[in-house]
C-alpha angles and dihedrals in degrees: 000000000000093000096054119103122241090255092050091051091049092050092049092049091046091052090048090050091051092049091050090050093051088052091050093246093136098168091054091042093053092047094051094043092050092049090049091051092049087059093045120092096211118019112198131224087257090054092051091047091052091050091047090052094050092046092048092051089048088057093250094133101164091048090046091053090051092052091045090052089054091051092051093044089057095042116012089186097052099139099209092043090052090048091049093049090050089049093051090049089051094050093056088070096030110036094176095063118114128238115249107171098093134001124203089262091051093050108133125275119258090245116111142132109254 
């Protein structure tokens, strides 16, 4: 919408990304979340974690690692980011392990601060 502010566009894209994640549409989710974050002035560690999660589930492992690094850079004690990093380290030696840091039903709320 050409009349929407940058913040409004970011919020709408974030909500869309969350909805896609809840539906298990991880490629679409990661695209929408990344676009929302590009419009945001200050993405949080939670935002970066959510993007990392969507990218991981979409099979975009290098991009997921980049987003995860940003989350941990902003908050080195972010519990879910730490758990995800440990999981990724474990899957390098055990590729058949399953991800446990967030299920579709646990996918983050649409609430955020753009």
